[in-house]
C-alpha positions, -999 to +999 in steps of 0.1 A: +038-048+038+007-040+058-007-006+068-037+004+089-057+036+087-091+048+096-123+057+078-147+085+087-177+065+072-187+030+083-189+005+055-173-025+038-151-023+007-125-046-009-104-041-040-073-058-055-049-048-082-017-063-097+015-042-096+047-046-117+082-035-106+114-030-125+145-036-105+173-010-110+151+004-139+160-027-160+130-043-178+148-077-177+149-075-139+113-074-128+089-086-101+051-086-098+029-082-069-007-077-056-022-049-036-053-056-015-072-026+000-100-030+025-123-010+046-144-026+073-163-004+097-140+025+104-108+004+097-089+009+065-062-017+056-038-022+027-016-052+020+012-053-006+028-086-016+056-089-042+073-120-056+109-115-064+133-139-081+155-159-057+185-140-070+173-111-050+169-130-017+197-110+000+187-076-015+166-049+003+140-036-022+126-001-023+091-002-036+077+032-046+041+044-047+024+077-056+033+106-032+007+112-006+002+119+031+009+083+039+029+090+070+000+108+085-028+086+073-014+051+077+005+032+103+028+004+092+023-029+110+043-052+088+072-056+086+075-048+123+100-020+128+087+000+157+058-004+181+025+010+169+012+033+197-010+058+179-037+060+153-029+080+122-037+117+124-055+119+090-087+100+082-099+086+048-134+094+036-156+086+007-151+121-007-131+151+003-094+159+006-083+123+014-107+099-004-104+062+001-099+058-037-066+076-033-054+048-010-068+022-033-049+036-063-016+047-046+003+017-061-010+021-097+023+034-111+043+021-141+031-003-168+023-040-172+052-064-179 
């Protein structure tokens, strides 16, 4: 999954973190992934990749993150579902009501496998 957002400050930042997912709440059914979060100039971007066992190839997975104003601060560009024709209405900043660290940490839910 890939999202784009915008930054109020110009800069360069990159961070990555691993994520772990339980499928159907069962610790024996699990997947792991990686989240990469970037800012470059006024662009913010986040990429989430997850590796699922082949037994889930025909399953649609719901991956959850922390609640936040993601619909207003990010536009989804992958997987392609609808054309992207607008920038997000909210902007990330270094401090304030929507800090970039909140985007960086939005997937840090759960515990390690």
